[in-house]
C-alpha positions as a Markdown table, in Angstrom:
| # | Residue | x | y | z |
|---|---|---|---|---|
| 1 | Met | 5.8 | 44.1 | -20.0 |
| 2 | Lys | 2.2 | 43.7 | -19.5 |
| 3 | Val | 0.6 | 40.5 | -18.9 |
| 4 | Ala | -3.1 | 40.6 | -19.6 |
| 5 | Gly | -4.9 | 37.4 | -17.8 |
| 6 | Val | -8.4 | 36.4 | -19.2 |
| 7 | Val | -10.9 | 34.1 | -17.4 |
| 8 | Phe | -13.4 | 32.3 | -19.6 |
| 9 | Ser | -15.5 | 30.8 | -16.7 |
| 10 | Ala | -19.7 | 30.8 | -16.7 |
| 11 | Arg | -19.4 | 31.5 | -13.0 |
| 12 | Lys | -17.7 | 34.8 | -11.7 |
| 13 | Thr | -15.3 | 33.7 | -9.2 |
| 14 | Gly | -14.8 | 29.9 | -9.6 |
| 15 | Asn | -11.6 | 28.0 | -10.1 |
| 16 | Gly | -10.3 | 29.7 | -13.4 |
| 17 | Phe | -10.6 | 33.0 | -11.5 |
| 18 | Gly | -8.7 | 31.8 | -8.1 |
| 19 | Cys | -5.9 | 30.4 | -10.4 |
| 20 | Met | -5.6 | 33.3 | -12.7 |
| 21 | Arg | -5.5 | 35.7 | -9.9 |
| 22 | Tyr | -2.9 | 33.6 | -8.2 |
| 23 | Cys | -0.6 | 33.5 | -11.2 |
| 24 | Leu | -1.1 | 37.4 | -11.9 |
| 25 | Asp | -0.2 | 38.4 | -8.2 |
| 26 | Arg | 2.9 | 36.4 | -8.8 |
| 27 | Leu | 3.7 | 38.4 | -11.9 |
| 28 | Asp | 3.0 | 41.5 | -10.2 |
| 29 | Glu | 5.8 | 40.4 | -7.7 |
| 30 | Lys | 8.2 | 39.9 | -10.3 |
| 31 | Gly | 8.0 | 43.4 | -11.6 |
| 32 | Phe | 5.2 | 42.8 | -14.6 |
| 33 | Lys | 2.4 | 45.0 | -15.0 |
| 34 | Thr | -0.6 | 42.9 | -15.0 |
| 35 | Val | -4.4 | 43.2 | -16.3 |
| 36 | Leu | -7.3 | 40.8 | -15.4 |
| 37 | Val | -10.5 | 40.6 | -17.5 |
| 38 | Asn | -13.1 | 38.5 | -16.5 |
| 39 | Ala | -15.5 | 37.3 | -19.6 |
| 40 | Phe | -18.2 | 36.9 | -17.1 |
| 41 | Asp | -18.4 | 40.6 | -17.0 |
| 42 | Tyr | -18.9 | 41.0 | -20.7 |
| 43 | Glu | -21.5 | 39.9 | -23.1 |
| 44 | Met | -20.0 | 37.4 | -25.7 |
| 45 | Lys | -21.9 | 36.1 | -29.0 |
| 46 | Pro | -20.9 | 32.8 | -30.6 |
| 47 | Cys | -20.5 | 32.8 | -34.6 |
| 48 | Ser | -24.4 | 33.0 | -35.8 |
| 49 | His | -26.8 | 34.7 | -38.1 |
| 50 | Cys | -24.4 | 35.9 | -40.7 |
| 51 | Asn | -23.4 | 35.7 | -44.3 |
| 52 | Tyr | -20.0 | 34.9 | -43.8 |
| 53 | Glu | -19.0 | 38.7 | -43.6 |
| 54 | Cys | -15.5 | 37.7 | -42.0 |
| 55 | Tyr | -14.8 | 35.9 | -45.3 |
| 56 | Ala | -16.5 | 38.1 | -47.8 |
| 57 | Glu | -13.4 | 39.2 | -49.5 |
| 58 | Glu | -12.6 | 35.5 | -50.4 |
| 59 | Ile | -16.3 | 35.2 | -51.3 |
| 60 | Arg | -17.9 | 38.5 | -52.7 |
| 61 | Gly | -14.4 | 40.4 | -53.5 |
| 62 | Gln | -15.1 | 42.8 | -50.8 |
| 63 | Arg | -14.6 | 43.2 | -47.0 |
| 64 | Glu | -17.4 | 43.2 | -44.8 |
| 65 | Glu | -17.9 | 43.5 | -41.2 |
| 66 | Cys | -19.3 | 40.9 | -38.6 |
| 67 | Pro | -22.9 | 42.1 | -37.9 |
| 68 | Leu | -22.7 | 41.0 | -34.5 |
| 69 | Arg | -22.7 | 43.7 | -31.9 |
| 70 | Asp | -21.2 | 42.7 | -28.3 |
| 71 | Asp | -18.4 | 43.3 | -25.9 |
| 72 | Ile | -15.8 | 41.2 | -27.7 |
| 73 | Pro | -14.0 | 44.3 | -29.2 |
| 74 | Arg | -14.1 | 46.1 | -25.9 |
| 75 | Met | -12.3 | 43.2 | -24.3 |
| 76 | Tyr | -9.5 | 42.7 | -27.0 |
| 77 | Asp | -9.1 | 46.6 | -26.5 |
| 78 | Leu | -8.1 | 45.8 | -22.8 |
| 79 | Ile | -5.5 | 43.2 | -23.8 |
| 80 | Glu | -4.4 | 44.5 | -27.4 |
| 81 | Asp | -1.3 | 46.0 | -26.0 |
| 82 | Ala | -0.2 | 42.9 | -23.9 |
| 83 | Asp | 3.0 | 41.3 | -24.4 |
| 84 | Val | 1.9 | 38.1 | -22.7 |
| 85 | Leu | -1.5 | 36.6 | -22.6 |
| 86 | Leu | -2.7 | 34.1 | -20.1 |
| 87 | Phe | -6.0 | 32.5 | -20.2 |
| 88 | Ala | -8.0 | 30.7 | -17.9 |
| 89 | Val | -10.3 | 27.7 | -19.5 |
| 90 | Pro | -12.6 | 25.3 | -17.7 |
| 91 | Asn | -13.4 | 21.8 | -19.3 |
| 92 | Tyr | -17.1 | 21.3 | -19.9 |
| 93 | Arg | -17.6 | 17.7 | -21.0 |
| 94 | Gly | -14.4 | 17.4 | -22.7 |
| 95 | His | -14.7 | 20.8 | -24.3 |
| 96 | Val | -13.6 | 24.6 | -23.9 |
| 97 | Ser | -16.1 | 27.1 | -22.7 |
| 98 | Gly | -18.5 | 28.4 | -24.8 |
| 99 | Leu | -17.4 | 31.7 | -23.7 |
| 100 | Tyr | -13.8 | 30.8 | -25.0 |
| 101 | Lys | -15.1 | 29.3 | -28.0 |
| 102 | Ala | -17.2 | 32.4 | -28.8 |
| 103 | Trp | -14.0 | 34.5 | -28.4 |
| 104 | Ile | -11.7 | 32.6 | -30.4 |
| 105 | Glu | -14.5 | 32.0 | -33.2 |
| 106 | Arg | -14.7 | 35.8 | -33.6 |
| 107 | Leu | -11.2 | 37.3 | -32.2 |
| 108 | Pro | -9.8 | 37.2 | -35.8 |
| 109 | Tyr | -12.4 | 39.1 | -37.4 |
| 110 | Ile | -13.1 | 42.0 | -34.8 |
| 111 | Pro | -13.3 | 45.2 | -37.1 |
| 112 | Gly | -10.2 | 47.1 | -37.5 |
| 113 | Ala | -8.0 | 44.7 | -35.4 |
| 114 | Phe | -6.3 | 42.6 | -38.0 |
| 115 | Arg | -6.0 | 43.2 | -41.6 |
| 116 | Asp | -6.5 | 39.5 | -42.3 |
| 117 | Phe | -6.5 | 36.1 | -40.7 |
| 118 | Glu | -2.6 | 36.1 | -41.7 |
| 119 | Asp | -2.3 | 39.1 | -39.9 |
| 120 | Phe | -3.8 | 37.5 | -36.7 |
| 121 | Cys | -1.7 | 34.6 | -37.1 |
| 122 | Asn | 1.7 | 36.1 | -37.9 |
| 123 | Asn | 1.3 | 38.9 | -34.9 |
| 124 | Phe | -1.2 | 38.3 | -32.2 |
| 125 | Leu | -0.6 | 34.3 | -32.1 |
| 126 | Lys | 3.1 | 34.8 | -31.9 |
| 127 | Lys | 2.8 | 36.7 | -28.4 |
| 128 | Val | 3.7 | 35.0 | -25.5 |
| 129 | Trp | 0.6 | 32.5 | -24.3 |
| 130 | Gly | -0.1 | 30.5 | -21.3 |
| 131 | Phe | -3.3 | 28.4 | -20.5 |
| 132 | Val | -4.5 | 27.3 | -17.3 |
| 133 | Val | -7.2 | 24.6 | -18.1 |
| 134 | Ile | -9.2 | 23.3 | -15.4 |
| 135 | Gly | -10.6 | 19.9 | -15.8 |
| 136 | Asn | -10.3 | 16.1 | -14.7 |
| 137 | Leu | -9.1 | 13.6 | -17.0 |
| 138 | Thr | -12.2 | 11.4 | -16.2 |
| 139 | Ala | -14.3 | 14.4 | -17.7 |
| 140 | Met | -11.8 | 14.6 | -20.6 |
| 141 | Gly | -10.2 | 17.6 | -19.5 |
| 142 | Asp | -7.0 | 16.5 | -21.7 |
| 143 | Met | -9.4 | 17.2 | -24.9 |
| 144 | Ala | -10.1 | 20.5 | -23.6 |
| 145 | Leu | -6.3 | 21.3 | -23.5 |
| 146 | His | -5.9 | 20.0 | -27.1 |
| 147 | Glu | -9.0 | 21.9 | -28.1 |
| 148 | Val | -7.0 | 25.5 | -26.9 |
| 149 | Leu | -3.8 | 24.2 | -28.7 |
| 150 | Val | -5.3 | 23.8 | -32.2 |
| 151 | Asp | -4.8 | 27.5 | -33.0 |
| 152 | Phe | -1.3 | 27.0 | -32.5 |
| 153 | Tyr | -0.7 | 24.4 | -35.0 |
| 154 | His | 1.6 | 26.7 | -37.1 |
| 155 | Thr | 3.6 | 28.6 | -34.7 |
| 156 | Arg | 5.1 | 27.9 | -31.2 |
| 157 | Pro | 2.7 | 26.3 | -28.8 |
| 158 | Pro | 1.7 | 28.2 | -25.7 |
| 159 | Glu | 2.7 | 27.1 | -22.3 |
| 160 | Thr | 0.1 | 25.0 | -20.6 |
| 161 | Ile | -1.1 | 23.5 | -17.2 |
| 162 | Leu | -4.0 | 21.3 | -16.7 |
| 163 | Leu | -5.4 | 21.2 | -13.3 |
| 164 | Gln | -7.6 | 18.4 | -12.0 |
| 165 | Ala | -9.7 | 18.7 | -8.9 |
| 166 | Arg | -10.0 | 14.8 | -8.3 |
| 167 | Glu | -6.1 | 14.7 | -8.2 |
| 168 | His | -6.1 | 16.9 | -5.1 |
| 169 | Gly | -9.5 | 15.0 | -3.7 |
| 170 | Arg | -11.8 | 18.0 | -4.5 |
| 171 | Val | -14.8 | 18.4 | -6.1 |
| 172 | Ser | -14.4 | 21.2 | -9.0 |
| 173 | Leu | -17.7 | 22.5 | -8.9 |
| 174 | Lys | -16.9 | 23.8 | -5.2 |
| 175 | Gly | -14.3 | 26.2 | -6.5 |
| 176 | Asp | -11.9 | 25.6 | -4.0 |
| 177 | Leu | -8.8 | 24.4 | -5.8 |
| 178 | Met | -6.5 | 27.3 | -4.6 |
| 179 | Asp | -7.1 | 26.1 | -1.0 |
| 180 | Val | -4.7 | 23.1 | -1.9 |
| 181 | Ser | -1.2 | 23.6 | -1.4 |
| 182 | Ala | -0.1 | 21.5 | -4.2 |
| 183 | Val | -2.3 | 23.3 | -6.8 |
| 184 | Arg | -0.4 | 26.6 | -5.7 |
| 185 | Glu | 3.3 | 25.0 | -6.0 |
| 186 | Arg | 2.4 | 23.9 | -9.5 |
| 187 | Leu | 1.0 | 27.3 | -10.7 |
| 188 | Asp | 4.2 | 28.7 | -8.9 |
| 189 | Arg | 6.1 | 26.2 | -11.4 |
| 190 | Phe | 3.7 | 27.3 | -14.4 |
| 191 | Val | 4.6 | 31.1 | -13.5 |
| 192 | Glu | 8.4 | 30.2 | -13.6 |
| 193 | Val | 8.5 | 28.5 | -17.0 |
| 194 | Leu | 6.3 | 31.2 | -18.3 |
| 195 | Ile | 8.7 | 34.0 | -17.3 |
| 196 | Lys | 11.5 | 31.8 | -18.6 |
| 197 | Arg | 9.8 | 31.7 | -21.9 |
| 198 | Ile | 9.3 | 35.4 | -21.8 |
| 199 | Gly | 13.0 | 35.8 | -21.4 |
| 200 | Lys | 14.0 | 33.7 | -24.2 |
| 201 | Glu | 11.5 | 35.5 | -26.6 |
| 202 | Gln | 13.4 | 38.9 | -25.4 |
| 203 | Glu | 16.7 | 37.6 | -26.4 |
């Protein structure tokens, strides 16, 4: 079984990367095949400068392709065959990162990936999902957590964990959450919950 971990941080190796690497290492030890994709390494454009090509069938009665050209289709190719999707998303002022926002806006409309939005919902969103959200409650990290959950309103919600640097006497900007044993213990429990979820989905 394959687990794809994607990090959606503006920096290359911050807290999100460290947490994701740790979770994937634990899953490797349990016999899962894992792949790590770092959004930092790819060009990702948000929805812009278009004519709603993604809704062209409803508007104009014909299918049209998104005019944007970037690495989002290539990123999707790396995780398409994964059974489990694990995303690390930082909180920026109460919102998910711009990289994650661009990804989730564009993902359902990648050319050739899904027949339509219903196909995206009924297949891709029904994989086993997990989110590691990094953000202090004082900076509205809980709001960013709610933002990642909104796409799952019509299906079983993903497994989630919200990690706060302040809770452990750290400053999130320093990117050293993985130095805290309590954080590693929480991630261990998160991985255990994820594995149990995988087992139930296979029954």
